[in-house]
C-alpha angles and dihedrals in degrees: 000000000000122000090235117058113250091219122029131177117195118194089324115187138169133189132178131207111243123219090258092054100258125132112243110202108211101169129021131186097340109182117184137152122196120189124219112279095015123135107215126177129202118213134172143121120306111279097027092118103257097136092039089055091052091051090049091053089049089053097244094116124035123232120249092205137007129017144264124217131193113193087346095305119120113243110236100163142330116330142175090251089073132051129185132215110195130204090254114055094239092200120160103253095210093056127077124237094268092042089055092048092049094045098091091047092052090050087053089056095249107161111264097243092049092044093054092043090055091042091055090053091057093042086057092046094056092047100253101121106140093032097071094113098042119110121233093256090056097059135061127264091255091052091049090054090048087054089050091052091047091051091052094047094046092070089056099232122190090223127034113204116199121188108196091309094175099042094104094051128095117256097259095047090046092057092049090049091051090056092045092049090054090050091052092045092051088052098045100030092210122169105251131195108189128189119204141154090209110091093192089054091052093049093047095050106034146085088198135011118211115205115207118204124229119288122334083050118220133156108281097171142359109209119193112215106221097187114129122254140259092052131201126195090256089073087075088074094057124108093236092053090053091048092054093047090050092048093053094041089054088058094048103037098081092053093046092052091046092050091051092051091053092055095050 
């Protein structure tokens, strides 16, 4: 780990103007430091600003207050030091798997031969060798998300941002993808910030789980996950795993119940 955090949020806040002219504060005074190579998950009730925070870090939405730094440099917009994996695979339907993976490299003016050589390496890493020339509609949802992860990794970002990337998958595929993501992370050692509604998913994947309070979102707790690595899915049946899930759920439950009562 480096002495200086790779990713640092200092008093980060964001508000939006509502149609009736009010200021809606979504995030307030978010302070967070993520070290190089850490896997950190964000959890919290719906509407607490998890996805908004990820988009701010990516540079898609500007901060209203505070600042974000990557390797000490203030984030002022999108950059090649960050890559995003969205909930929907967002692949280009007219491009094959390997074409999609190489796309970001080609946009960055990487020579074509080199771009496709690197793309093939990441296609292999996510277990899609043999499917390079398939189109997105010809492969499963899990395979599309593997392609999405490969595309993000291929551009060699310092920070990989993942916004509920497995939410659209069935339960069995989701569990397999969690295990595969850990395998890839252990190979690449990227710094990952991962948003999920599934507390057990966050505990299984992470070094730390950050709990955001209800809107305006701010850091309510920073839970270190002391489960040994490498991890297999069987760890979900351990007593310590259950204790960590219960600890985090206790922090989130009140906000979830309150959010549900508002929508009734």
